C-alpha positions in Angstrom: 29.9 -10.3 -7.4 28.8 -10.6 -3.7 26.4 -8.2 -2.0 25.6 -9.2 1.6 23.7 -7.5 4.4 24.3 -8.7 8.0 22.2 -7.6 10.9 21.3 -8.5 14.5 21.5 -7.3 18.1 24.5 -5.5 19.3 27.4 -8.0 20.0 25.8 -10.7 18.0 28.9 -11.1 15.8 28.0 -8.9 12.8 31.4 -7.1 12.6 33.3 -10.3 13.1 31.4 -12.2 10.4 31.5 -9.2 8.0 35.3 -8.7 8.5 35.8 -12.4 7.8 33.7 -12.3 4.6 35.3 -9.1 3.4 38.8 -10.5 4.0 38.2 -13.9 2.5 36.4 -12.6 -0.6 38.5 -9.4 -0.9 35.4 -7.2 -1.0 34.3 -3.9 0.6 33.1 -3.8 4.2 30.8 -1.1 5.6 30.1 -1.0 9.4 27.0 1.2 9.6 28.2 2.5 12.9 30.6 4.6 10.9 27.9 6.4 9.0 25.1 6.5 11.6 26.5 8.9 14.1 27.6 12.5 14.2 31.0 13.0 15.8 29.5 14.8 18.8 29.6 14.2 22.5 27.3 12.7 23.4 26.9 11.0 20.0 23.8 11.8 18.1 22.3 10.1 15.1 22.9 11.7 11.7 19.9 12.5 9.6 19.0 9.5 7.5 19.7 11.5 4.3 23.3 12.3 5.5 23.9 8.6 6.3 22.5 7.7 2.9 25.1 10.0 1.2 27.9 8.0 2.9 26.3 4.7 2.1 25.9 5.7 -1.6 29.6 6.8 -1.6 30.6 3.3 -0.4 28.4 1.6 -2.9 29.8 3.6 -5.8 33.3 2.5 -4.9 32.5 -1.2 -4.4 30.9 -3.7 -6.8 31.1 -6.4 -4.2 30.5 -5.7 -0.5 29.2 -6.7 2.9 27.3 -4.1 4.9 26.5 -4.8 8.6 24.7 -3.1 11.4 21.7 -3.0 13.7 20.0 0.0 12.1 16.9 -1.3 10.2 16.3 2.3 8.9 19.8 2.3 7.2 19.7 -1.4 6.2 16.4 -0.7 4.4 18.4 1.7 2.1 20.6 -1.1 0.8 18.7 -4.4 1.3 17.1 -4.1 -2.1 20.6 -4.1 -3.6 21.7 -7.2 -1.7 21.9 -10.7 -3.0 21.8 -12.2 0.5 20.9 -11.2 4.0 22.2 -12.8 7.2 20.3 -12.3 10.4 22.3 -13.1 13.5 19.3 -13.7 15.8 21.3 -14.9 18.8 20.0 -15.2 22.4 20.4 -12.0 24.4 22.5 -13.9 27.0 25.0 -14.8 24.2 25.2 -11.2 23.0 25.8 -10.0 26.6 28.6 -12.6 26.9 30.1 -11.4 23.6 29.9 -7.8 24.7 31.9 -8.6 27.8 34.6 -10.3 25.6 34.6 -7.6 22.9 38.0 -6.4 21.8 38.7 -2.7 21.6 37.0 -1.0 18.6 39.2 1.9 17.8 36.8 3.2 15.1 34.2 3.7 17.9 36.2 4.5 21.0 39.4 6.5 21.7 40.7 3.8 24.1 39.8 0.4 25.5 39.1 2.1 28.8 36.6 4.4 27.2 34.9 1.4 25.6 34.8 -0.5 28.9 33.3 2.6 30.6 30.4 2.2 28.2 29.9 -1.6 28.9 27.1 -1.3 31.5 25.0 0.9 29.1 25.7 -1.6 26.2 24.6 -4.6 28.3 21.4 -2.8 29.3 20.8 -1.9 25.6 21.4 -5.5 24.5 19.0 -6.8 27.1 16.2 -4.7 25.7 16.5 -6.1 22.2 13.4 -8.4 22.3 11.2 -5.7 24.0 12.1 -2.7 21.9 10.1 -1.7 18.8 12.6 0.8 17.3 14.9 0.5 14.4 17.4 -1.5 16.5 14.8 -4.1 17.7 14.4 -7.8 17.1 10.9 -7.0 15.8 12.4 -4.6 13.2 15.1 -7.1 12.2 12.5 -9.9 11.8 10.5 -7.8 9.5 13.5 -6.9 7.4 14.4 -10.6 7.2 10.8 -11.8 6.5 10.3 -9.2 3.7 13.6 -10.0 1.9 12.9 -12.1 -1.2 16.4 -13.3 -2.0 18.8 -15.7 -0.4 18.6 -15.4 3.4 20.0 -17.2 6.4 19.2 -16.8 10.1 21.6 -18.0 12.7 20.6 -18.5 16.4 24.1 -19.5 17.6 27.6 -18.2 16.8 29.1 -21.7 17.0 
């Protein structure tokens, strides 16, 4: 059985790594973006309890899994069930470069053009990672990592 939580800044490679692990180990994969937001325009965060219902639904269907995202509030709901955490603590400049090279994410955007229209906002968001103190911040991710008592890895490069 494998139960892994992956977190880090936006565009740090969480989804890429999670997809690889899920595919190679044939296990469930949950991208927390899919349970964090209400389908509204503009998007708004779901209540934590509503996201937790969806997370619990995923957990009940999967004995082995990888869950990834940048939401420390949601990650804290599952980290105690994980066997391992992986913190992708890449430099902000690397995350910005990755964002510019990001392929279309159809589960988040209706088209590549819609995704690209959001790129400036995303880059601004990424650049604030080390300064923010919210659930998406490096500070919050470091706390999650430091407090985890199981197997853990921190990567500072995606090479």
